[in-house]
Residue frames as a rotation matrix with the C-alpha (Angstrom) as fourth column:
UNK 1
0.027 0.936 -0.350 172.61
-0.693 -0.235 -0.682 31.24
-0.721 0.261 0.642 103.92
UNK 2
-0.321 -0.050 0.946 171.44
0.383 0.906 0.178 28.51
-0.866 0.420 -0.272 101.59
UNK 3
-0.148 0.221 -0.964 171.30
-0.824 -0.567 -0.003 29.22
-0.547 0.794 0.266 97.87
UNK 4
-0.078 0.214 0.974 169.54
0.318 0.931 -0.179 26.70
-0.945 0.295 -0.140 95.63
UNK 5
-0.353 -0.106 -0.930 170.04
-0.773 -0.527 0.353 26.82
-0.528 0.843 0.104 91.87
UNK 6
0.420 0.554 0.719 167.88
0.080 0.766 -0.637 24.88
-0.904 0.325 0.278 89.47
UNK 7
-0.626 -0.678 -0.384 169.63
-0.422 -0.120 0.899 23.85
-0.655 0.725 -0.211 86.26
UNK 8
0.258 0.761 -0.596 167.62
-0.928 0.023 -0.372 23.32
-0.269 0.649 0.712 83.07
UNK 9
0.517 0.106 -0.849 167.17
-0.571 0.782 -0.250 19.65
0.637 0.614 0.465 82.07
UNK 10
-0.638 -0.670 -0.380 168.72
-0.075 0.545 -0.835 18.41
0.767 -0.504 -0.398 85.33
UNK 11
0.278 0.862 -0.424 166.53
0.355 0.318 0.879 16.85
0.892 -0.396 -0.217 88.01
UNK 12
0.277 -0.240 -0.930 168.71
0.960 0.032 0.277 17.79
-0.037 -0.970 0.240 91.00
UNK 13
0.896 0.017 0.445 169.34
0.062 -0.994 -0.086 21.32
0.441 0.105 -0.892 92.13
UNK 14
-0.193 -0.978 -0.074 172.68
0.515 -0.036 -0.857 22.78
0.836 -0.203 0.510 93.20
UNK 15
0.892 0.435 -0.123 172.76
0.310 -0.390 0.867 23.80
0.329 -0.812 -0.482 96.87
UNK 16
-0.204 -0.958 0.203 175.46
0.465 -0.278 -0.840 26.17
0.861 -0.077 0.502 98.15
UNK 17
0.688 0.279 -0.670 175.79
0.725 -0.279 0.629 27.24
-0.011 -0.919 -0.395 101.80
UNK 18
-0.064 -0.695 0.716 177.30
0.663 -0.566 -0.490 30.74
0.745 0.443 0.498 101.57
UNK 19
-0.362 -0.159 -0.919 178.28
0.853 -0.454 -0.258 33.62
-0.376 -0.877 0.299 103.84
UNK 20
-0.845 0.072 0.531 176.71
0.291 -0.770 0.568 36.11
0.450 0.634 0.629 101.39
UNK 21
-0.666 0.712 -0.222 173.88
-0.182 -0.444 -0.878 38.37
-0.723 -0.545 0.425 102.44
UNK 22
0.038 0.783 0.621 170.54
0.612 0.474 -0.634 37.76
-0.790 0.404 -0.461 100.67
UNK 23
0.794 0.294 -0.532 170.76
-0.137 -0.766 -0.628 40.95
-0.593 0.571 -0.568 98.61
UNK 24
-0.126 -0.928 -0.349 174.32
-0.795 -0.116 0.595 40.16
-0.593 0.353 -0.723 97.50
UNK 25
-0.626 -0.067 0.777 173.28
0.183 0.956 0.230 36.69
-0.758 0.286 -0.586 96.34
UNK 26
0.444 0.862 0.245 170.31
0.552 -0.047 -0.833 38.05
-0.706 0.505 -0.496 94.39
UNK 27
0.623 -0.273 -0.733 172.54
-0.538 -0.830 -0.148 40.67
-0.567 0.487 -0.664 92.74
UNK 28
-0.507 -0.853 0.125 175.07
-0.533 0.424 0.732 38.01
-0.677 0.305 -0.669 91.69
UNK 29
-0.345 0.470 0.812 172.35
0.583 0.786 -0.207 35.87
-0.735 0.402 -0.545 90.13
UNK 30
0.716 0.664 -0.216 170.77
0.290 -0.565 -0.773 38.85
-0.635 0.490 -0.597 88.34
UNK 31
0.275 -0.703 -0.656 174.16
-0.728 -0.598 0.335 40.02
-0.628 0.386 -0.676 87.04
UNK 32
-0.668 -0.538 0.514 175.02
-0.138 0.769 0.624 36.56
-0.731 0.346 -0.588 85.71
UNK 33
-0.019 0.754 0.657 171.68
0.740 0.452 -0.498 36.16
-0.673 0.476 -0.566 83.93
UNK 34
0.806 0.403 -0.434 171.65
0.075 -0.797 -0.599 39.66
-0.587 0.450 -0.673 82.42
UNK 35
0.224 -0.808 -0.544 175.28
-0.832 -0.450 0.325 39.54
-0.508 0.380 -0.773 81.23
UNK 36
0.850 0.130 -0.510 175.35
-0.412 0.769 -0.490 35.88
0.329 0.626 0.707 80.23
UNK 37
-0.233 -0.972 -0.013 178.50
-0.674 0.172 -0.719 35.32
0.701 -0.159 -0.695 82.29
UNK 38
-0.165 0.156 -0.974 178.74
0.369 0.925 0.086 32.31
0.915 -0.346 -0.210 84.63
UNK 39
0.700 0.385 0.601 177.40
-0.477 -0.374 0.795 32.52
0.531 -0.844 -0.078 88.16
UNK 40
-0.199 -0.846 -0.495 180.33
0.166 0.469 -0.868 31.95
0.966 -0.255 0.047 90.52
UNK 41
0.693 0.457 0.557 179.60
-0.504 -0.245 0.828 31.21
0.515 -0.855 0.061 94.19
UNK 42
-0.494 -0.829 -0.263 181.99
-0.229 0.415 -0.880 30.31
0.839 -0.375 -0.395 97.01
UNK 43
0.520 0.743 -0.422 180.61
0.184 0.385 0.904 28.26
0.834 -0.548 0.063 99.89
UNK 44
0.848 -0.094 0.522 181.44
-0.506 -0.434 0.745 28.47
0.157 -0.896 -0.416 103.59
UNK 45
0.710 -0.612 0.348 184.20
0.274 0.696 0.663 25.85
-0.648 -0.376 0.662 103.20
UNK 46
-0.062 -0.766 -0.640 185.96
-0.428 -0.559 0.710 27.75
-0.902 0.318 -0.293 100.40
UNK 47
-0.468 -0.033 0.883 184.71
0.632 0.686 0.360 25.57
-0.618 0.726 -0.300 97.51
UNK 48
-0.591 0.221 -0.775 183.78
-0.525 -0.835 0.162 27.39
-0.612 0.503 0.610 94.31
UNK 49
-0.147 0.639 0.755 180.73
0.637 0.645 -0.423 26.51
-0.757 0.419 -0.502 92.21
UNK 50
-0.764 -0.109 -0.636 180.44
-0.383 -0.717 0.583 27.81
-0.520 0.689 0.505 88.64
UNK 51
-0.096 0.815 0.571 177.10
0.597 0.506 -0.622 27.63
-0.797 0.282 -0.535 86.82
UNK 52
-0.891 -0.183 0.416 176.75
0.453 -0.441 0.775 28.82
0.041 0.879 0.476 83.21
UNK 53
-0.719 0.617 -0.320 174.12
-0.343 -0.715 -0.609 31.57
-0.605 -0.328 0.726 83.10
UNK 54
-0.542 0.502 -0.674 172.42
-0.777 0.005 0.629 30.04
0.319 0.865 0.387 80.06
UNK 55
-0.456 0.350 -0.818 171.33
0.132 0.936 0.326 26.94
0.880 0.040 -0.473 82.02
UNK 56
-0.988 0.146 -0.044 170.04
0.017 -0.185 -0.983 28.62
-0.151 -0.972 0.180 85.19
UNK 57
-0.421 0.907 0.020 166.37
0.584 0.254 0.771 27.71
0.694 0.336 -0.636 85.56
UNK 58
0.704 0.585 0.402 165.80
0.042 -0.599 0.799 29.37
0.709 -0.546 -0.447 88.92
UNK 59
-0.572 -0.808 -0.141 167.60
0.234 0.005 -0.972 30.49
0.786 -0.589 0.186 92.05
UNK 60
0.656 0.746 -0.109 166.20
0.256 -0.085 0.963 30.37
0.710 -0.660 -0.247 95.57
UNK 61
-0.478 -0.798 0.367 167.91
-0.072 -0.380 -0.922 32.45
0.875 -0.467 0.124 98.25
UNK 62
-0.001 0.458 -0.889 167.15
0.827 0.500 0.256 31.37
0.562 -0.735 -0.379 101.81
UNK 63
0.808 0.356 0.470 166.21
0.021 -0.814 0.580 33.73
0.589 -0.458 -0.665 104.59
UNK 64
-0.314 -0.926 0.208 169.00
-0.165 -0.163 -0.973 35.11
0.935 -0.340 -0.102 106.71
UNK 65
0.793 0.540 0.282 168.74
-0.377 0.070 0.924 33.58
0.479 -0.839 0.259 110.15
UNK 66
-0.263 -0.864 0.430 171.11
-0.914 0.080 -0.398 32.79
0.309 -0.497 -0.811 112.95
UNK 67
0.189 0.254 -0.949 171.40
-0.016 0.967 0.255 29.15
0.982 -0.033 0.187 113.89
UNK 68
0.815 0.131 0.564 171.07
-0.545 -0.155 0.824 28.38
0.195 -0.979 -0.055 117.57
UNK 69
-0.115 -0.912 -0.395 174.24
-0.302 0.411 -0.860 27.24
0.946 0.020 -0.323 119.29
UNK 70
-0.573 -0.154 0.805 174.36
-0.818 0.051 -0.572 25.06
0.047 -0.987 -0.156 122.37
UNK 71
-0.857 0.256 -0.447 172.41
0.230 0.967 0.111 22.24
0.460 -0.008 -0.888 123.89
UNK 72
0.023 0.926 0.378 168.82
-0.555 -0.303 0.775 22.00
0.832 -0.227 0.507 124.94
UNK 73
-0.535 -0.193 0.822 168.26
-0.835 0.270 -0.480 20.83
-0.129 -0.943 -0.306 128.50
UNK 74
-0.666 0.274 -0.694 167.25
-0.062 0.907 0.418 17.20
0.743 0.321 -0.587 128.77
UNK 75
-0.387 0.613 0.689 163.97
-0.912 -0.147 -0.382 16.61
-0.133 -0.777 0.616 130.56
UNK 76
-0.955 0.065 -0.291 162.65
0.017 0.986 0.164 13.19
0.298 0.151 -0.943 131.37
UNK 77
-0.173 0.967 0.189 158.90
-0.880 -0.238 0.412 12.68
0.443 -0.095 0.891 131.29
UNK 78
-0.875 -0.120 0.470 157.76
-0.386 0.758 -0.526 10.12
-0.293 -0.642 -0.709 133.85
């Protein structure tokens, strides 16, 4: 799932591809903001991203969806 975090006074957002469920990601963001502790996320490759709670502008949690695997058949239009 894709998690986007907007940081105050920074034009680019942080994007983390994570194995978390949507509800788990929302709970982590809410806990970080309410406690003032940093938001710590680990992506699918094992990299850790730490964002200070005081600078979080917004967080967008993507919908949980399975990605298709395989190849589409090739058709040639005459």
